[in-house]
C-alpha positions as CSV (number, residue, x, y, z in Angstrom):
1,M,10.2,14.7,-26.6
2,N,10.4,11.6,-28.7
3,D,9.4,8.1,-27.5
4,D,12.9,7.2,-26.4
5,E,13.2,10.3,-24.3
6,F,9.8,9.7,-22.8
7,E,10.8,6.1,-21.9
8,Q,14.0,7.5,-20.3
9,L,11.8,9.7,-18.1
10,I,9.6,6.7,-17.2
11,R,12.6,4.6,-16.2
12,R,13.8,7.4,-13.9
13,V,10.4,7.5,-12.2
14,E,10.5,3.7,-11.8
15,S,14.0,3.8,-10.3
16,N,13.3,6.6,-7.9
17,K,10.0,5.3,-6.5
18,S,9.1,2.1,-4.7
19,E,7.7,-0.7,-6.9
20,A,4.2,-0.1,-5.5
21,T,4.3,3.6,-6.1
22,A,5.8,3.3,-9.6
23,T,3.0,0.8,-10.5
24,Q,0.4,3.5,-9.7
25,Y,2.3,6.4,-11.2
26,V,3.5,5.1,-14.6
27,P,0.1,4.4,-16.1
28,K,-1.1,7.8,-15.1
29,I,1.9,9.5,-16.7
30,R,1.4,7.6,-19.9
31,D,-2.3,8.4,-19.9
32,F,-1.5,12.1,-19.5
33,R,0.9,12.1,-22.4
34,E,-1.7,10.3,-24.6
35,W,-4.3,12.8,-23.6
36,L,-1.9,15.7,-24.4
37,Q,-1.2,14.2,-27.8
38,S,-4.9,14.0,-28.6
39,R,-5.0,17.7,-28.0
40,G,-2.0,18.5,-30.1
41,T,0.3,19.2,-27.2
42,V,3.6,17.6,-26.3
43,F,4.6,16.6,-22.8
44,E,7.4,19.0,-22.2
45,E,5.3,22.0,-23.4
46,A,2.3,21.3,-21.2
47,D,1.4,24.0,-18.7
48,A,-0.5,24.1,-15.4
49,I,-3.8,24.6,-17.1
50,D,-3.3,21.4,-19.1
51,I,-2.6,19.5,-15.9
52,E,-5.6,21.0,-14.2
53,D,-7.8,20.0,-17.1
54,W,-6.5,16.4,-17.1
55,L,-7.0,16.2,-13.3
56,A,-10.6,17.4,-13.8
57,R,-11.0,14.6,-16.4
58,L,-9.8,12.1,-13.8
59,D,-12.2,13.6,-11.3
60,E,-15.1,13.2,-13.7
61,K,-14.1,9.7,-14.8
62,Y,-13.5,8.1,-11.4
63,T,-15.4,10.4,-9.0
64,N,-13.0,10.0,-6.2
65,A,-10.4,12.3,-4.7
66,S,-7.9,9.4,-4.3
67,S,-7.4,9.0,-8.1
68,V,-7.0,12.7,-8.5
69,G,-4.5,12.9,-5.8
70,K,-2.4,10.0,-7.2
71,G,-2.6,11.5,-10.7
72,D,-1.4,14.8,-9.3
73,A,1.5,13.1,-7.5
74,A,2.4,11.1,-10.6
75,L,2.8,14.3,-12.6
76,V,4.8,16.1,-9.9
77,A,7.2,13.1,-10.0
78,A,7.3,13.0,-13.8
79,Y,8.0,16.7,-14.3
80,D,10.6,16.6,-11.5
81,E,12.5,13.9,-13.4
82,L,12.0,15.8,-16.7
83,N,13.4,18.9,-15.1
84,K,16.5,17.0,-14.1
85,L,16.9,15.5,-17.6
86,I,16.6,18.9,-19.2
87,Q,19.2,20.4,-16.8
88,A,21.6,17.5,-17.6
89,G,21.2,18.0,-21.3
90,R,19.6,14.7,-21.9
91,I,16.4,16.2,-23.3
92,D,16.2,19.4,-25.3
93,A,13.4,21.6,-23.9
94,D,12.8,25.0,-22.4
95,N,12.5,24.9,-18.7
96,S,13.8,28.4,-18.0
97,E,10.6,29.5,-16.2
98,W,10.4,26.4,-14.0
99,G,13.1,27.7,-11.6
100,R,11.1,30.7,-10.8
101,F,7.6,29.2,-10.5
102,G,8.1,25.5,-10.2
103,T,7.3,22.8,-12.8
104,P,3.9,22.9,-14.4
105,A,2.8,20.1,-12.1
106,E,3.9,22.1,-9.0
107,Q,2.1,25.2,-10.4
108,A,-1.2,23.3,-11.0
109,S,-3.9,23.6,-8.4
110,Y,-7.0,21.4,-8.6
111,T,-9.5,20.5,-5.8
112,P,-11.6,17.4,-6.4
113,K,-15.3,17.9,-6.4
114,D,-15.7,15.2,-3.7
115,S,-13.1,15.1,-1.0
116,S,-14.1,11.6,0.2
117,T,-12.6,8.6,-1.4
118,Y,-14.6,6.1,-3.4
119,R,-13.8,3.4,-0.8
120,S,-15.0,5.5,2.2
121,R,-18.3,6.3,0.4
122,E,-18.9,2.6,-0.4
123,T,-17.7,1.0,2.8
124,R,-18.4,3.8,5.3
125,E,-15.0,2.9,6.9
126,D,-11.7,4.7,7.1
127,V,-9.6,1.6,7.1
128,E,-10.6,-1.7,5.5
129,Y,-9.6,-4.7,7.7
130,L,-10.6,-8.2,8.8
131,T,-11.2,-9.5,12.2
132,P,-8.9,-12.4,13.5
133,A,-11.8,-14.8,12.9
134,E,-12.2,-13.6,9.3
135,V,-8.4,-13.9,8.7
136,D,-8.6,-17.5,10.0
137,K,-11.4,-18.2,7.6
138,L,-9.4,-16.6,4.8
139,A,-6.4,-18.8,5.5
140,K,-8.4,-22.0,5.7
141,H,-9.7,-21.3,2.1
142,T,-6.3,-21.3,0.5
143,Q,-5.3,-24.2,-1.7
144,T,-1.8,-24.9,-0.6
145,L,0.3,-24.9,2.5
146,R,2.5,-22.1,1.1
147,D,-0.6,-19.9,0.6
148,E,-1.9,-20.5,4.1
149,L,1.5,-19.6,5.5
150,I,1.7,-16.4,3.5
151,I,-1.7,-15.2,4.7
152,R,-1.1,-16.1,8.4
153,L,2.4,-14.7,8.3
154,M,1.3,-11.4,6.8
155,F,-1.4,-11.1,9.5
156,Q,0.8,-12.0,12.4
157,T,3.7,-9.7,11.4
158,G,2.0,-6.8,9.5
159,V,4.7,-6.9,6.8
160,R,4.2,-5.2,3.4
161,V,3.8,-7.3,0.3
162,T,7.2,-6.3,-1.1
163,E,8.8,-7.1,2.3
164,L,7.2,-10.5,2.4
165,C,8.5,-11.3,-1.1
166,T,12.1,-10.5,-0.2
167,I,12.3,-12.4,3.1
168,R,15.4,-14.6,2.9
169,D,15.1,-18.1,4.1
170,K,18.2,-17.9,6.3
171,D,16.9,-14.9,8.1
172,V,14.0,-16.8,9.7
173,K,14.9,-17.5,13.3
174,P,12.5,-20.3,14.4
175,D,13.9,-20.4,18.0
176,E,13.0,-16.7,18.5
177,R,10.2,-16.7,15.9
178,K,11.9,-13.6,14.6
179,I,12.4,-12.3,11.0
180,P,14.6,-9.3,10.1
181,I,12.8,-7.1,7.5
182,R,14.4,-4.8,5.0
183,G,11.8,-2.1,5.1
184,K,10.7,0.8,3.0
185,G,13.1,3.7,2.9
186,R,15.9,1.4,4.3
187,K,14.1,1.4,7.6
188,N,15.0,-2.0,8.8
189,R,13.2,-3.8,11.7
190,S,12.5,-7.2,13.1
191,V,9.0,-8.8,13.2
192,Y,7.8,-11.8,15.2
193,Y,5.3,-14.6,14.5
194,Q,3.2,-16.6,16.9
195,P,3.8,-20.2,18.1
196,S,0.7,-21.2,16.2
197,L,2.7,-20.8,13.0
198,D,5.5,-23.2,13.9
199,I,4.0,-26.3,12.2
200,L,3.3,-24.4,9.0
201,M,6.7,-22.7,8.9
202,D,8.6,-25.9,9.6
203,A,6.6,-27.9,7.0
204,W,7.2,-25.2,4.4
205,R,10.9,-24.7,5.0
206,N,11.9,-28.3,5.6
207,E,9.5,-30.3,3.3
208,R,7.6,-28.2,0.7
209,R,10.1,-25.5,-0.1
210,P,13.0,-27.8,-1.1
211,A,10.7,-29.4,-3.7
212,V,10.1,-26.1,-5.5
213,Y,12.0,-25.8,-8.8
214,Y,14.0,-22.7,-7.9
215,A,14.5,-23.5,-4.2
216,E,18.1,-24.7,-4.5
217,E,19.4,-21.5,-6.1
218,S,17.1,-19.1,-4.3
219,P,18.0,-17.3,-1.1
220,Y,14.3,-16.3,-0.5
221,L,11.8,-17.9,1.8
222,F,9.2,-18.1,-1.0
223,P,10.7,-19.2,-4.3
224,T,8.4,-20.4,-7.1
225,S,8.5,-22.7,-10.0
226,H,9.1,-19.7,-12.3
227,S,11.6,-17.5,-10.3
228,E,13.8,-17.2,-7.2
229,C,11.3,-14.9,-5.5
230,I,7.5,-14.8,-5.4
231,T,6.1,-11.7,-7.0
232,R,3.8,-9.1,-5.6
233,Q,1.2,-10.0,-8.2
234,T,1.2,-13.7,-7.1
235,V,0.6,-12.7,-3.5
236,E,-2.2,-10.5,-4.5
237,D,-3.8,-13.3,-6.5
238,V,-3.5,-15.7,-3.6
239,V,-5.3,-13.3,-1.2
240,R,-8.0,-12.3,-3.6
241,E,-8.8,-15.8,-4.7
242,A,-8.9,-17.1,-1.1
243,A,-11.2,-14.2,-0.1
244,K,-13.5,-15.1,-2.9
245,R,-13.7,-18.8,-1.9
246,A,-14.2,-17.7,1.7
247,D,-17.1,-15.5,0.7
248,L,-15.2,-12.4,2.1
249,Q,-14.5,-10.7,-1.2
250,E,-16.4,-7.8,-2.6
251,T,-15.6,-5.6,-5.6
252,Y,-16.3,-1.9,-6.1
253,G,-15.5,0.8,-8.6
254,P,-12.5,1.0,-11.0
255,T,-9.0,2.1,-10.2
256,A,-7.4,4.9,-12.2
257,D,-5.9,2.2,-14.4
258,G,-9.3,0.7,-15.1
259,H,-8.9,-2.4,-12.9
260,T,-11.6,-3.6,-10.5
261,R,-11.0,-2.7,-6.8
262,H,-11.3,-5.6,-4.3
263,T,-12.1,-5.1,-0.6
264,V,-9.7,-7.9,0.5
265,T,-6.1,-7.4,-0.6
266,P,-2.7,-8.2,0.9
267,H,-2.6,-4.6,2.3
268,V,-5.8,-5.3,4.2
269,L,-4.0,-8.0,6.1
270,R,-1.5,-5.3,7.2
271,H,-4.4,-3.2,8.3
272,S,-5.9,-6.2,10.1
273,F,-2.7,-6.8,12.0
274,A,-2.6,-3.1,13.1
275,M,-6.3,-3.1,14.2
276,A,-5.9,-6.4,16.1
277,A,-2.8,-5.0,17.8
278,L,-4.7,-1.9,19.0
279,D,-7.5,-4.1,20.3
280,N,-4.9,-6.1,22.2
281,G,-3.6,-2.9,23.9
282,W,-0.5,-2.0,21.9
283,D,0.6,1.6,22.3
284,I,0.9,3.6,19.1
285,Y,4.7,3.9,19.3
286,T,5.2,0.1,19.5
287,L,2.8,-0.4,16.6
288,S,4.5,2.3,14.5
289,Q,7.9,0.5,15.0
290,A,6.3,-2.9,14.1
291,L,4.8,-1.5,10.9
292,G,8.0,0.2,9.9
293,H,6.4,3.6,9.7
294,A,8.7,6.7,9.4
295,D,7.1,8.2,12.5
296,A,4.2,7.5,14.9
297,E,2.2,10.4,13.3
298,T,1.7,8.2,10.2
299,T,0.4,5.4,12.4
300,T,-1.9,7.7,14.4
301,S,-3.5,9.3,11.3
302,T,-4.0,5.9,9.7
303,Y,-5.4,3.8,12.5
304,L,-6.8,6.0,15.2
305,H,-9.9,6.9,13.1
306,D,-13.4,7.7,14.3
307,D,-14.4,4.2,15.4
308,E,-17.6,4.5,17.5
309,E,-17.5,0.9,18.7
310,R,-13.9,1.3,19.9
311,K,-14.8,4.5,21.8
312,R,-17.8,2.8,23.3
313,R,-15.6,0.0,24.6
314,A,-13.0,2.4,26.0
315,Y,-15.7,4.4,27.9
316,R,-17.1,1.1,29.4
317,L,-13.6,-0.1,30.4
318,N,-12.7,3.2,32.0
319,G,-15.9,3.1,34.0
320,V,-16.2,6.9,34.0
321,S,-19.4,7.9,35.7
322,T,-21.4,11.1,34.9
323,V,-23.3,10.7,38.2
324,A,-22.1,13.0,40.9
325,S,-20.8,11.4,44.1
326,D,-22.8,11.7,47.4
327,R,-20.2,14.2,48.7
328,E,-20.6,16.4,45.6
329,N,-24.4,16.2,46.0
330,A,-24.1,17.3,49.6
331,V,-22.2,20.5,48.8
């Protein structure tokens, strides 16, 4: 496979995965190819053992199951696209055995040495989230009205970063405080914000937004001076920098791409929304719908983790007594 053919494969992975997933997968696919080349092997001729050896290398380098799992998933996606390209005659390679046994990535089997993630070992928590008071502190340490609105809106609605970036200005319904969201996997839904956001929202839409360079030609709620639509990276920078100024930010370990991990990210605001909703008595089905999950099982497995304090409060609220009643004692 020459470089042009490899880039064709990469483009197919990018087009068939979400932006966030492709951002994680593509560097791993490139790393695997470079590693193969250093061993004198080409991508299309790699076998399951090559893949297992590379996953073991990831395991040794990053010491966490998450990186290994994402590396494995990235190669499954890559070889799936390669298989399609070979079958379509776009790439000349032998995949005659793949139909019987699956692609090399599907044949590979590797179990990480440590099944816990780096994050769970470092933070001792299943889900990283902020309390409402911490989110308020975070928002107050932003530098612009737009940035404060972004943080408060993400927390109050639980939207994903990519969903936030593509909210259209005309879709915001201030009378209902409602925003239609084009969700992941075409799963559309509506989210709602609180009355406390009215002043910020009105000030942004009616005063600050019109002054932004691209505002006149942009359909989006958050245009910038450089483009019609704010980028995922800009939102991540806004949250990370505000967390740093608010003294809420911590860093730990490298990602599989060599970047530093931060404890407070835009996705943490989504987790924070979910945890606050559960604390306020939301049922899991309603929360699942609000988050745009494919099914309630995803919501359950993500948020109903082993939280001792939550269980303690539940037991106290239920008032269940382990002391037998007088009638029981008399029997």
